[in-house]
C-alpha positions in Angstrom: -0.1 0.2 0.2 2.6 2.0 0.7 3.6 2.4 -3.0 0.2 2.8 -3.9 -0.1 6.0 -1.2 3.2 7.4 -2.8 1.8 6.9 -6.6 -1.6 8.9 -5.2 0.8 11.7 -3.4 2.8 12.6 -6.3 -0.1 12.6 -8.7 -2.4 14.6 -6.6 0.8 17.3 -5.6 1.0 17.3 -9.6 -2.8 18.1 -10.3 -3.1 20.3 -7.4 0.7 21.9 -6.5 -1.1 24.6 -4.1 -2.3 21.8 -2.1 -0.5 21.8 1.5 1.7 18.9 2.7 0.0 18.1 5.5 -3.8 18.4 4.5 -2.6 15.8 1.4 -0.9 14.2 4.1 -3.8 14.0 6.3 -6.0 12.7 3.1 -3.6 9.7 2.1 -4.0 8.6 6.0 -7.2 7.8 5.3 -6.5 5.6 2.0 -6.8 2.0 1.5 -5.8 0.0 -1.0 -8.1 -3.0 -2.7 -6.7 -5.1 -6.1 -9.6 -6.1 -8.8 -9.5 -9.1 -10.5 -9.4 -9.2 -14.1 -13.2 -8.1 -15.5 -14.1 -7.3 -12.1 -16.7 -4.7 -11.8 -16.4 -1.2 -9.9 -19.2 0.5 -10.4 -22.5 -0.1 -11.7 -25.4 2.0 -13.2 -28.0 2.7 -10.9 -26.1 2.1 -8.0 -24.1 4.4 -5.3 -20.7 3.8 -4.5 -19.2 5.1 -1.4 -15.3 4.8 -2.6 -13.6 6.3 -5.1 -10.9 5.0 -7.1 -7.1 5.6 -8.0 -5.6 3.3 -10.5 -2.3 2.6 -9.8 -0.8 -0.3 -11.9 -3.2 -1.9 -14.9 -5.9 -0.4 -16.9 -9.5 0.2 -16.1 -12.3 0.1 -18.8 -15.7 1.9 -18.6 -18.3 0.4 -20.6 -22.0 0.1 -20.8 -24.6 -1.8 -22.5 -27.2 -0.9 -25.1 -30.1 -1.7 -26.0 -29.6 -4.7 -28.3 -27.2 -6.2 -25.4 -23.2 -5.0 -27.1 -21.1 -3.6 -24.9 -20.0 0.0 -25.6 -16.8 1.3 -24.3 -16.6 4.8 -23.5 -13.0 5.3 -22.0 -9.7 3.1 -21.3 -7.9 4.4 -18.1 -4.4 3.1 -17.7 -1.5 3.5 -15.2 1.8 4.0 -16.9 5.0 4.1 -14.6 8.0 6.5 -15.9 10.3 4.6 -13.4 13.3 3.0 -15.3 14.1 -0.7 -14.4 
């Protein structure tokens, strides 16, 4: 979880550079991690989610099912590290 928290903190600081470090650290202290299995559904239409999601590895696809039963992809979100290995 520590690595995921660091990824979140770096990303949040890049998006909101004026955000004070102590507030960011307080928020980060409330985070918890969860790994999802391939094809696991995170959010479904008509259901209220009381969580937020921040991708730290892999990719997520958002889609809906049309009236004919076809899955229509509306977005693909991926985390790519720029860390050299």
